[in-house]
N, C-alpha and C positions, 0 to 999 in steps of 0.2 A: 357552604354546600358540602354535604358528606361526599368524600372522594369515591367511596364505595357505590353510592347512589349513581354517580356519574359513570363509573365503570359499567354498572349494570345497564344503564341507559344506552351506552354505546353498544354493548352486547345485544341488547333487545332489538335495536334498530337493525343492526347487521344481520341478525337471525331472521328477522321479519323479511328483510330484502332477500335473503338466501331462500327463504320459503316461498318467495314470489309476490310479496306484498309490494306494490308500486309506490314507493315513498316519493318518487319524483313526478308522479302523474299530475295532470292538470287539475284533477279533483281532490288532491291530497288535503286541502284545507277543509273540504266539506265531508271527507270520509276518513275518519280517524282509524288508524291501524291498531292503536293501543287503547283498551278500555272503551270501545266504541258504544257499548250498551250502558255504560255507567251514567246514572242520572245525576246531573249537577245543577244547582241552582243557577239562574242567570246572573250576569255580572262578571266583573273582573275577578282574578284570583284573590285579591284582598277582600272583596265583597264576599265571595264564597267562603273564605277562611273565617271571616267574622261570624257568619251564620253557622258554620260548622262547630266553632268553639263555643258559641252560645248554646248550642244543642248538646254538646259534649264537653262541658267544662272540666270533667274529671280527667280527660286525656291530656290537657294542657300541663298538668302537674306531673305527668308520667313521662312526657317526651321533651327533651331539651330544645329541639327545633321548634316546638309549639310554645313552650314556656318562655322562650327568648323574645317572642313577639306579642305575647298576651298579657294584658292587665286584667287579672281575674276580678279584682275589686271593682273596677269601673266598667268591665265588659267591653274593653275596646283593644284594638291593636296598637302596639307601641312603636311601630316603625313602618316606613315606606320604602325601605331599602329593597331593591329588587332581589338581591341575592338571598336575603333572610326570608322574604316572602316566598320565593321559589322553593327554598328548602322546607319550609313549613307546609307549602302546598303539596309537595311530594309526599310528605307524611300523611296528609289528609287523603290524597288519592290512594295511597297504600292501604290506609285503614278501610276505606269504602270498598276497594277492590277485594280485600280479604273477606269482608262480610259477604260480598256478592258470590265469591268462589265457594265459601263454606255453605251458603244456602243452595248452591248448585251441586253440592255433594262432595266437595274436596275435603280431605283431612285438614286438621289445624295446621300441621307442619308444612304440608305441601301448599296450602292456600297462602300461608305467610310468605314462603319462598317465591311463589309465582307472583304474588301481589307486588312484592318489592321490584321484581323485574318489569312487570307491566307498568307500574307507576313511574319507574325510572325512564322507560321507553317513552312514555307519554310526555314526560318533561323535555326529553331531547327532541322529540318530534315537535313540540311547541316551540322550542328555541329555534329550530330549523325553519319553521314557518315564519317567525317573527324576524329572524335575522338581526336581532338586537340582543346579543348575549349580555347578561348583566355584569359580567366580570371577565378578566383575562383568562382565567382557568376554564371557564365555560366556552369561551371563544375557541380555545385550543381543543377542547372536547369535541366541538363541532367540526373543526378541521379534521380531526382524527376520524370522525364518523363519515364525513364526505369522502375522504380518501379511501376508507374501507368500502363504501358503497361503490366507488369507482372500480375497485378490485373485484367486488362481487360480480359486477357486470362483465369485466374483461378477463378475469381468471378466478372463477368461483371455486375451483378445486382447492385454493389455499385458505379459504374463508369459511368453511363449514363449522358446525358446532364443535367446539373443543379442538379446532385445527391449529396448525402452527401459526397462520395468519392472525386468527382471532387472539391467540395468546400473545402475539407480538403487539397487537393493538391495545390489548389490555395492559401490557407492560408499559407501553408509552403512556397510557392514561394514568397509570399509578404513579409514574415518575415524572410527568410533565411539570410539576411544581418545582423541579430543579431549575427550571428556566426563569422562574419568577423570584425576584429578590424579596427579602423580608419587608422592605419598605415599598410596598406596591405603588404608592403614590409617586415615587421617584422613577418608576418604570417608564413612564412618559412614551416617547416615540419608539421605544424598544418593544412596546406591546405587539404591534402589528408585525414588527420584524421578527420577534421570537416566534410568533404563530406561524409565519411563512417558513421559517427554518424548520420548525417542527414537522410541517408538512413535507418538506424536502427530505428530511431524514426518514420519516415513515415511509415514503415512496421508495427510498433506497433500500430500506430494510425489507419491505414486502418484495421488492424486485429481486433481492438476494435470495429470498425464500422460493420465489417463483422459478429462478434460475438453478436452483440446487435442491433437489427433492430430499436430500439427506440432512440438510441443515436444520438444526434445532437451537434456537438462541434463547438463553435463560433470562429471566426477569432482571437479575442482578447485573448482567452484561448490558442490557438496555439502559439500566440506571447509570452505569459507568460511561457509556457512550454519550448519553445526554449531558451528564455532568462534566465529562472530560473533553468531549469534542463539540457538542452543540452550544453549551453555555458560554465557553470562551468567545465564539463567533458573535454572540449577542453582546457580550461585555465589551467587545472591541469596537462597537458602533460609536463613532465620534460624536462629540456635542455639537459641533458646527453643522448647520444645514447643508452648506456646500460640501463639506467633507463627508457628511452622511450620504449625499447623492453619489459621490465618487465610490465611497466604500460599498454602498448597495450594488452598484454596477459590478465591482469586483466580486462581490459575494454571489451575485446572480450567475457569474461565470464559473465560480470555483466551488460553491457550497454543494451543489449536486454531486460532482465528481468526488469531492472530499468525503461526503457521506457514503458514496458507493465504495470508496477506498476503505473506509472504516469497516463497513459491513462485509466486504469481500475478504478483508483480513480475518475477520472472525469466522466467516463461512469456510474459508480455506483451512482454518486451523481448529475446527470443532473438536476433533479427536485429541489434538495436542493439549487443549485446555480442559479436557473432560476431567472432572473431579477436583479441579483447582480454579483459582480466580483467573478470569481472562486477562484483566489488566488492572492497573492502578489508575484511577481517574485523575489523580494529580499528575502523573506522568503524561497521560494522554492530553490533559489540559496544557501542560508546558509546551508540547509540540504544537498543538493547535493554536494557542494563543500567539506563539512565536510567528507561525505562518501568517495568520490574519493581521498581525501587527506589521510584519515585515513587508507585506504586499502594498502597504500604504506609504512606504518610505521611498522617496525619489533620490536616486543617486546616478551620477553621470548622465543626467538627462532622461532617465527611465527608471522603471522598477524591476524587481526580480522577475515579474511576469514577462517583461520584454526579453530577458535573458534566457529564461528557461522555456518559455511558452506555457500556456495554461496546462496542456497535456503533460509536459515535462515537469512542471511544478507539483502536479498531483503525484507523479511517480516519486518524486523526492519526498513529499509529505507521507506517502504510504510507507517508504523506507524508514522515516522517522518514527512513525507509529509502530512499525515492526520492532524497532529497537526498544521503544517505550514499553511494549508488551513483554519482550524477552528480558529486558534489564531495566525495569522502571527506576531503580535506584540511581541511574545515570542522570536522571532528570529531576531528582528530589534532593533538596538541600539538607543539611544536618538538622535543621529545625522543622523539617517536614514540609516546607513550602516548595512550590514549583520553581524549577530553574529555567525560567522562560528565555533568559538571555543566551543560554547555551545553544538552543536550536536556532535562535535568531542569528547568533554569531556564525553558526555553521551555514545558514542560508546566505548571509551577506558575503561570507568568505568564499563559498563555492561560486557565487555569482561574480565576484571580483576575478576569480581565476579564469572563468570562461570568458569574461570580457577581455582578459589578456590573450586568450587563444580563440579569436572569433570564429575559427573553423568548427569549433565545438559548441557554439551557442545554439539554443533550442533544445528539441527533445533528446538528441543524442548526447549532449553535454549533461543534461538533467539526468538521464539514465545512467551515465557514468558516475555522476555525483551520488545518485541513489545507491549504486553498487558500492561505492566507497563508504557511504554512511552505514550500510547494512554490514558489510565486512568488518570495518573497524569497530562498529558498535558491538558486534558479536564478540569480538576479542578484547573489548575495552578492559575488562578486569585484569587480564594478563598484561596489557600495555601499561596500565596504571601501577601494577606491581613492579614492572620493569623500570618505569620512570614516573613516580608519583607527581613530579612537577610539570609534566607535559599533558594538558587536557586532551582527552580522546577526540574532542570535536576539531582541535587543531591538527591532529594527526590525520583525520578524515580529509580535511581541506588539503593538507600537504600531499596525501596520496592521490587525490584528483589532479593537483597541480603537476605531479611527477608524471602521471599517465598522459595528460593532455600536452605537456610540454614535449615529452619524448616522442609522441606521435606527431605533433605539429612540425617539429624540426625536420622529420623525415618527409612529411607530406609537402612541406614548402620547398624541398630540394627537387626542382623540376628538371625534366629532360628538354631536349630541343624543341619538342612539340608543346611544351607548356603543361605537361602531365607529370604526376608523381613518378619517380623512377621505378623500374623493375616491377615486381609483383604488386607494389602498392597501388598501381593504377587500376588493378582489378577490384580493389576493396570498395564496397558500398558502405553506407552508414551502419547498417546491421552488423556487417563483418567487423568494422572498426570497434563497434560496441562489444562484440563477442571477444575480440582480441584483448581489449581492456579487462573484460570479465575474467577470462581464463588466466591471465597473468596475475591479476589482483587476488583471485581465489586461491592461487598457489602460494603467493607471497604471504597472504594473511594467515596461512597455517604456521608461519614462523613469526609470531608477533614482534620478535626483536628486530626484524627487518623494516618494520614500520616505524616512522617517527619523523618529527618535524626536521631533525638534523640528519636523518638517514637518507641515502640516495639510491639504495639498491633497486627500488621499484622502478625509478626513472631509468637506471642503467639497463635493466632488463628490457623494458619497453623500447628504449632508444636502440639498444643493441640488436634486438630482433627486427626492428623497423630498418636498421641499417643493412642487415643481411637480406631482408626482403627486397631492398632497393637494388641489391646486386643480381637479383634473378632476372636478368635482361632478356633471357629466352623464355621466360614464363613457364618454367618447367614444372611448377607447382601451382595449384589452384589457390585461391584465397583461404578456402576452408582447410586445405592441407597445411598451409602456413600457420593457421590458427592452431592446429594440432601440435605442430612443431614448437610454436611459442609456448604452449601449455607444458610440453615436456621440459623445455629449456627453463621455464620458471619453476617447475617443480624441483629440478636438480639444482638450480641456483638457490632456491630456498633452503635446501639441505646442505649446501656448500657455499655459504656466503662469501663473496669476494673472489671465488675462484673462476667462475665462467665469464662474468662480465666485468671483472676488475673492481677497483676501489675508487675510480675517478670517472666523471662524465665528460671530461675534457676531450678525450679522443677515443670514442667508443669503437672505432674501427680496429683498434689494436687489442680489444678484449679477446680473450682466448676463444670463446664460443663463436664470436663473430668471424675471427680469422679462420677457424677450422671449417665452419659452415660456408664461408666464401670460397675456401679451397675446393670443397666438395662441388659447389655450384660451378666453379670454373672448369673442373674436369668434365662435369656432366654436360656443360654447354658446348665444350669443345667437340664432343661426340654427337652433338645434335646438328645435323647437316641442314642445309637450306630446304632439302626435300623432306623434312620432317622425319617420319619413321622409315623412310625408304632403305636406310642403311642399318636397320635393326638396332637402333640405340636402345640400351637396357636401362639407363639411369635417368628416369623421368617419372613423374606422377607418383603412384603409389610405392614404386620401388625406391625412388629417390627419397620419398617421405620416410620410408622405413630405414634407409641407410642413414639419414640425417638423425633420426631417433637413436639409432645405435651409436652414432658418434657422440651425441650429447650425453647419453647414458655412460659412455666410456670416459668422458671428461670428468665424471665424478670420482674416477679412480685414480691410478698412477698416471701422471701426464708429463713426466720427466723429459721424454724425448720430444714430444710435440711442442712443449713450452719453449724448448731450446731451438727446435728446427720445425716450424709449422708445415714445411713443405713435404714432410714425411707422409702426410695423408694424401697428398697429391700423387706421390710416387706409388703408394699402395693401390689407389684406385686406378691409375693409369695402367699399372701392371695387370690388374684384374680385367679391365675393359679390353686391353689389347689381347689377353689370353682368350677372352670370350669371343672377340672378333675373329681370332684365328681358329677357334674351335667351337663353332656355332652349335654343333650337335651335342657338345658336352655341357654347355651353359644355357640356362634360361634365367629369367629374373629371379626365380627361386633359388637356383644354384648360386647365382651371384651373391645374393643376400646372405645365404648360409656361410659362404666363404668370408665375406665381409664381417659378419657378426662374430665368426669364430676367432678372427685374428685381430680385430681392431683395438682390442684392449692391450695386446702385446705391442702392436705398432705404436700406440700413443705412449706406452711406458718405455719401451727400449729402442724403438725405431727399426726393429728387426722385421723384414718382410718375410712372408711364408715362402717355403721352397715349393718347387713343382710337385714334389711328392706329398707335402702336407696339403696342398690345394686339392690334389686328386683324392686324398683321403677324406677331406671335408665334403667334396662333391659327392662322394659315394655314400655318405652317411644319410 
């Protein structure tokens, strides 16, 4: 069957529905929408074709679809194959429609164009009535048509003539053959499966258009998504019936979200890819194949779906697709083949990491893993230049392990009530996730700090978690601590080894942890049981700003504080005592101004400001 004819047929049916023709009506079989006035002889399409070619033998030699089925010498059809008969029948309908249109006053060119659309619509209409499509490709065409009709009814705005929705359906129709192997006979049980997947992906695509009025998706991007995302899911269908049942159940749960993830990635990045290719289908295929192969693997009594959850697994998959779009070469071998094992190893590796840290199993761990994949994948070229023998996927797994291990150790250190110590008891899953994100984002800016054999990331996470655990008075909120962690990570990334040391054995002795703890100690001592009754200044935003200034200062000269950490205590105690004795002179703003003015000098030399210097700073 001519693919163009199928495309025209789908368009014709959708446009007829858009115009108000009820193709689902109970009288549809009796009232043809397309070519209703065309006079055709009685009998089956084969009988009608035979009569038509006997009356118009000259047409058989001019059209390949007709010549393929006609024996002019004996005046008989040469085949009973439904697909070949349908193709020839469409040509016959087109010829008759064209003659009828010309007789009604249409010009030659207009009549030919309209006749092709009408004939194609009639064929699709007939297939929909019979529900016995002669081939896999036509079955898929009917699936596209039916879904298009659903959207005509539910969201007609995206399926007008020449609309984004119509263009998307046409793009699917033009490229759906990518799901069918060259050896159609070997397709077997995959036929229905591929048809169902095609429908899932079209719904996801139309849904993306419906949810974003600015999205325009090009034909070539649809082709790459079908070849790189849909086809691998079809190819992964097992041979065994028992395994097929299990796989179909998994696909039923994951294919829809996976399709939405792929289209949302495209919809969110329309401007980014304007004027250049959206993605390499080989790279997309490597990520998708790995996912749908790995979900079938059982390890430690379960699959990766049990570790990540369905929702979490899709987040991780979308992160992998994002890397495949940004850096496709990471998933393609030197010979141009897909490196499927790479993302598979990444999935299994991150799953093993989360199994070792059960607190982070489920969506939160999957989201952390997705962040690690996205961050490390983005910086992969730099990582590979720094250490060509260290695969970037191993670095991503190591990054996740360092974050989860650092947080787990702190969260498992409970107080007398069985709760995490200090401010950590305030953290919900979203805040733990944000904490991991801000630290990872800052560290990733210095790719040299990432690596299987590097521990800076874990030291930063563990160090900040240790500092948070010391906030017994809950002087800072979870969000304020997250901000401080981001500042500390940024400074640590630009000063490797200085703020958080070079060993994870005793994180409490790290310079940043020691100084932050000193500030918390002094702030806590001024926080009475009556809360704010005694006008304590060092809490909340003021404490947050003071800690930020200290951390900024630790990136400079730290000679004095490294030798005598208590120097920060003395400086703060001096300021707070002065503020308590002179409440009219100090406010939180004045306290911060003095602190910021002299903290660098205190850290470097241990010299505290004089009263005159403080008065000068307060007056500025």
